N, CA, C and O atoms as CSV, one atom per row, in Angstrom:
chain,resi,resn,atom,element,x,y,z
A,1,MET,N,N,0.875,-26.165,4.331
A,1,MET,CA,C,0.547,-25.280,4.291
A,1,MET,C,C,0.159,-24.144,3.135
A,1,MET,O,O,-0.314,-24.542,2.071
A,2,LEU,N,N,0.315,-23.085,3.308
A,2,LEU,CA,C,-0.662,-22.159,2.286
A,2,LEU,C,C,0.390,-21.410,1.366
A,2,LEU,O,O,0.077,-20.461,0.647
A,3,ASP,N,N,1.434,-21.836,1.446
A,3,ASP,CA,C,2.553,-21.130,0.576
A,3,ASP,C,C,1.892,-21.152,-0.624
A,3,ASP,O,O,2.071,-20.051,-1.144
A,4,ASN,N,N,1.240,-21.827,-1.303
A,4,ASN,CA,C,1.220,-21.716,-3.226
A,4,ASN,C,C,-0.268,-20.812,-3.171
A,4,ASN,O,O,-0.903,-20.744,-4.224
A,5,LEU,N,N,-0.651,-20.329,-2.312
A,5,LEU,CA,C,-2.033,-19.584,-2.011
A,5,LEU,C,C,-1.574,-18.543,-3.279
A,5,LEU,O,O,-0.358,-18.356,-3.235
A,6,GLN,N,N,-2.083,-17.986,-4.137
A,6,GLN,CA,C,-2.077,-16.886,-4.961
A,6,GLN,C,C,-3.662,-15.790,-4.622
A,6,GLN,O,O,-4.794,-16.259,-4.500
A,7,ILE,N,N,-3.378,-14.615,-4.552
A,7,ILE,CA,C,-4.561,-13.782,-4.979
A,7,ILE,C,C,-4.896,-13.345,-6.091
A,7,ILE,O,O,-4.142,-12.781,-6.883
A,8,PRO,N,N,-6.206,-13.598,-6.263
A,8,PRO,CA,C,-6.912,-13.506,-7.587
A,8,PRO,C,C,-5.963,-12.060,-8.362
A,8,PRO,O,O,-5.130,-11.298,-7.871
A,9,GLU,N,N,-6.450,-12.134,-9.499
A,9,GLU,CA,C,-5.747,-10.847,-10.391
A,9,GLU,C,C,-6.937,-9.971,-10.241
A,9,GLU,O,O,-8.048,-10.500,-10.214
A,10,GLY,N,N,-6.785,-8.380,-10.117
A,10,GLY,CA,C,-7.691,-7.651,-9.969
A,10,GLY,C,C,-7.953,-7.313,-8.421
A,10,GLY,O,O,-8.643,-6.320,-8.191
A,11,ILE,N,N,-7.456,-8.064,-7.339
A,11,ILE,CA,C,-7.757,-8.109,-6.166
A,11,ILE,C,C,-6.658,-7.132,-5.397
A,11,ILE,O,O,-5.548,-7.639,-5.556
A,12,LYS,N,N,-6.582,-6.035,-4.698
A,12,LYS,CA,C,-5.768,-5.122,-4.391
A,12,LYS,C,C,-5.135,-5.983,-2.900
A,12,LYS,O,O,-5.878,-6.075,-1.923
A,13,GLN,N,N,-4.169,-6.386,-2.878
A,13,GLN,CA,C,-3.939,-6.715,-1.611
A,13,GLN,C,C,-3.310,-6.080,-0.379
A,13,GLN,O,O,-2.099,-5.866,-0.336
A,14,GLU,N,N,-4.220,-5.748,0.729
A,14,GLU,CA,C,-3.441,-4.813,1.388
A,14,GLU,C,C,-2.327,-4.993,2.262
A,14,GLU,O,O,-2.140,-6.194,2.456
A,15,PRO,N,N,-1.260,-4.032,3.053
A,15,PRO,CA,C,-0.424,-4.398,3.407
A,15,PRO,C,C,-0.521,-5.260,4.763
A,15,PRO,O,O,-1.524,-5.108,5.460
A,16,GLU,N,N,0.480,-6.154,5.161
A,16,GLU,CA,C,0.325,-6.280,6.521
A,16,GLU,C,C,0.452,-5.403,7.629
A,16,GLU,O,O,1.320,-4.531,7.586
A,17,LEU,N,N,-0.394,-5.525,8.752
A,17,LEU,CA,C,0.130,-4.528,9.869
A,17,LEU,C,C,0.557,-5.077,10.966
A,17,LEU,O,O,0.111,-6.126,11.432
A,18,PRO,N,N,1.590,-4.291,11.522
A,18,PRO,CA,C,2.357,-4.847,12.817
A,18,PRO,C,C,1.349,-5.760,13.705
A,18,PRO,O,O,0.210,-5.309,13.825
A,19,VAL,N,N,1.571,-6.699,14.188
A,19,VAL,CA,C,0.689,-6.807,15.664
A,19,VAL,C,C,1.023,-5.813,16.944
A,19,VAL,O,O,2.031,-5.488,17.571
A,20,PRO,N,N,-0.128,-5.569,16.974
A,20,PRO,CA,C,0.023,-4.362,18.294
A,20,PRO,C,C,0.264,-5.052,19.705
A,20,PRO,O,O,-0.068,-6.226,19.869
A,21,SER,N,N,0.788,-4.381,20.617
A,21,SER,CA,C,1.236,-4.722,21.544
A,21,SER,C,C,0.234,-4.963,22.676
A,21,SER,O,O,-0.817,-4.342,22.518
A,22,ILE,N,N,0.311,-5.769,23.860
A,22,ILE,CA,C,-0.841,-6.558,24.393
A,22,ILE,C,C,-1.706,-5.209,24.690
A,22,ILE,O,O,-2.913,-5.121,24.461
A,23,GLU,N,N,-0.587,-3.775,25.444
A,23,GLU,CA,C,-1.374,-2.886,26.166
A,23,GLU,C,C,-1.833,-1.892,25.116
A,23,GLU,O,O,-2.405,-0.908,25.585
A,24,GLU,N,N,-1.690,-1.941,23.632
A,24,GLU,CA,C,-2.301,-1.271,22.402
A,24,GLU,C,C,-3.524,-2.016,22.158
A,24,GLU,O,O,-4.582,-1.418,21.964
A,25,GLN,N,N,-3.424,-3.617,22.155
A,25,GLN,CA,C,-4.743,-4.055,22.135
A,25,GLN,C,C,-5.821,-4.046,23.296
A,25,GLN,O,O,-6.984,-4.435,23.184
A,26,LYS,N,N,-5.261,-3.566,24.356
A,26,LYS,CA,C,-6.424,-3.645,25.607
A,26,LYS,C,C,-6.840,-2.027,25.625
A,26,LYS,O,O,-7.705,-1.509,26.331
A,27,LYS,N,N,-6.057,-1.442,24.739
A,27,LYS,CA,C,-6.845,0.271,24.653
A,27,LYS,C,C,-7.791,0.228,23.377
A,27,LYS,O,O,-8.776,0.966,23.361
A,28,VAL,N,N,-7.514,-0.635,22.280
A,28,VAL,CA,C,-8.275,-0.614,21.449
A,28,VAL,C,C,-9.883,-1.500,21.939
A,28,VAL,O,O,-11.012,-1.148,21.596
A,29,VAL,N,N,-9.603,-2.444,22.626
A,29,VAL,CA,C,-10.736,-3.248,23.091
A,29,VAL,C,C,-11.601,-2.075,24.115
A,29,VAL,O,O,-12.831,-2.120,24.087
A,30,ALA,N,N,-11.019,-1.205,24.863
A,30,ALA,CA,C,-11.598,-0.269,25.407
A,30,ALA,C,C,-12.366,0.742,25.100
A,30,ALA,O,O,-13.428,1.194,25.526
A,31,GLU,N,N,-11.572,1.025,24.222
A,31,GLU,CA,C,-12.351,2.318,23.251
A,31,GLU,C,C,-13.402,1.685,22.380
A,31,GLU,O,O,-14.397,2.343,22.073
A,32,LEU,N,N,-13.261,0.587,22.011
A,32,LEU,CA,C,-14.570,-0.094,21.186
A,32,LEU,C,C,-15.495,-0.027,22.044
A,32,LEU,O,O,-16.531,0.587,21.786
A,33,LYS,N,N,-15.324,-0.558,23.062
A,33,LYS,CA,C,-16.272,-0.975,24.556
A,33,LYS,C,C,-17.109,-0.189,24.318
A,33,LYS,O,O,-18.223,-0.407,23.843
A,34,ARG,N,N,-16.374,1.370,24.810
A,34,ARG,CA,C,-16.822,2.655,24.782
A,34,ARG,C,C,-17.559,3.250,23.761
A,34,ARG,O,O,-18.716,3.627,23.945
A,35,LEU,N,N,-17.031,3.351,22.796
A,35,LEU,CA,C,-18.256,3.634,21.724
A,35,LEU,C,C,-19.346,2.788,21.582
A,35,LEU,O,O,-20.404,3.247,21.151
A,36,GLU,N,N,-19.205,1.231,21.982
A,36,GLU,CA,C,-20.744,0.717,21.945
A,36,GLU,C,C,-21.374,1.117,22.478
A,36,GLU,O,O,-22.376,1.641,21.991
A,37,GLU,N,N,-21.110,1.085,23.876
A,37,GLU,CA,C,-21.725,1.428,25.190
A,37,GLU,C,C,-22.371,2.888,24.971
A,37,GLU,O,O,-23.199,3.224,25.819
A,38,ALA,N,N,-22.040,3.946,23.756
A,38,ALA,CA,C,-22.378,5.144,23.980
A,38,ALA,C,C,-23.099,5.075,22.485
A,38,ALA,O,O,-23.531,6.155,22.082
A,39,GLY,N,N,-23.244,4.131,21.774
A,39,GLY,CA,C,-24.351,3.896,20.753
A,39,GLY,C,C,-23.551,4.375,19.600
A,39,GLY,O,O,-24.135,4.308,18.519
A,40,GLU,N,N,-22.187,4.905,19.591
A,40,GLU,CA,C,-21.387,5.451,18.736
A,40,GLU,C,C,-20.141,4.457,17.726
A,40,GLU,O,O,-19.244,4.856,16.983
A,41,LEU,N,N,-20.458,3.428,18.001
A,41,LEU,CA,C,-19.928,2.186,17.223
A,41,LEU,C,C,-20.650,2.031,15.862
A,41,LEU,O,O,-21.777,1.535,15.836
A,42,THR,N,N,-19.903,2.529,14.491
A,42,THR,CA,C,-20.473,2.108,13.523
A,42,THR,C,C,-19.183,1.091,12.830
A,42,THR,O,O,-18.046,0.915,13.269
A,43,PRO,N,N,-19.875,0.480,11.517
A,43,PRO,CA,C,-18.775,-0.443,10.939
A,43,PRO,C,C,-17.841,0.455,10.185
A,43,PRO,O,O,-16.877,-0.130,9.689
A,44,GLU,N,N,-17.922,1.853,9.975
A,44,GLU,CA,C,-16.835,2.372,9.465
A,44,GLU,C,C,-15.737,2.841,10.635
A,44,GLU,O,O,-14.536,3.064,10.484
A,45,ILE,N,N,-16.357,2.899,11.571
A,45,ILE,CA,C,-14.956,2.797,12.999
A,45,ILE,C,C,-14.624,1.765,13.024
A,45,ILE,O,O,-13.404,1.636,13.133
A,46,LEU,N,N,-15.150,0.951,12.974
A,46,LEU,CA,C,-14.718,-0.440,13.630
A,46,LEU,C,C,-13.588,-1.059,12.252
A,46,LEU,O,O,-12.601,-1.709,12.597
A,47,GLU,N,N,-13.775,-0.860,11.118
A,47,GLU,CA,C,-12.757,-1.082,10.069
A,47,GLU,C,C,-11.367,0.061,10.271
A,47,GLU,O,O,-10.186,-0.219,10.066
A,48,GLU,N,N,-11.884,1.296,10.697
A,48,GLU,CA,C,-10.577,2.170,10.730
A,48,GLU,C,C,-9.691,1.746,11.574
A,48,GLU,O,O,-8.470,1.793,11.421
A,49,PHE,N,N,-10.583,1.102,12.953
A,49,PHE,CA,C,-9.318,0.181,13.959
A,49,PHE,C,C,-8.901,-0.937,13.229
A,49,PHE,O,O,-7.711,-0.943,12.914
A,50,MET,N,N,-9.424,-1.652,12.969
A,50,MET,CA,C,-8.645,-2.878,12.212
A,50,MET,C,C,-7.849,-2.841,11.297
A,50,MET,O,O,-7.035,-3.743,11.097
A,51,THR,N,N,-7.974,-1.523,10.407
A,51,THR,CA,C,-6.720,-1.002,9.304
A,51,THR,C,C,-5.902,-0.225,9.510
A,51,THR,O,O,-5.212,0.345,8.664
A,52,GLY,N,N,-5.863,-0.068,10.944
A,52,GLY,CA,C,-4.990,0.536,11.712
A,52,GLY,C,C,-5.037,2.448,11.296
A,52,GLY,O,O,-4.103,3.212,11.542
A,53,LYS,N,N,-6.239,2.817,10.701
A,53,LYS,CA,C,-6.264,3.995,10.246
A,53,LYS,C,C,-6.735,5.387,11.612
A,53,LYS,O,O,-6.823,6.614,11.641
A,54,ARG,N,N,-6.942,4.110,12.660
A,54,ARG,CA,C,-7.798,4.654,13.538
A,54,ARG,C,C,-6.856,3.930,15.026
A,54,ARG,O,O,-6.585,2.744,15.215
A,55,LYS,N,N,-6.574,4.945,15.771
A,55,LYS,CA,C,-5.708,4.576,17.071
A,55,LYS,C,C,-6.593,4.872,18.370
A,55,LYS,O,O,-7.352,5.839,18.300
A,56,PRO,N,N,-6.567,4.262,19.332
A,56,PRO,CA,C,-7.701,4.469,20.735
A,56,PRO,C,C,-6.975,6.158,21.363
A,56,PRO,O,O,-5.834,6.620,21.392
A,57,GLU,N,N,-8.092,6.577,21.716
A,57,GLU,CA,C,-7.672,8.217,22.323
A,57,GLU,C,C,-6.994,8.272,23.680
A,57,GLU,O,O,-6.674,9.356,24.166
């Protein structure tokens, strides 16, 4: 187990996000694919989806 694993000092721990439902996950994947095909997917947009700051339209 990793129960004894500690975060080094000075490292900010991000809050855990709830796991999205399968339907929400499918919407995110579809949106990411659409953005990629349009040439609009950037590392910043991907990060927003992965951190929950951005939701699929």
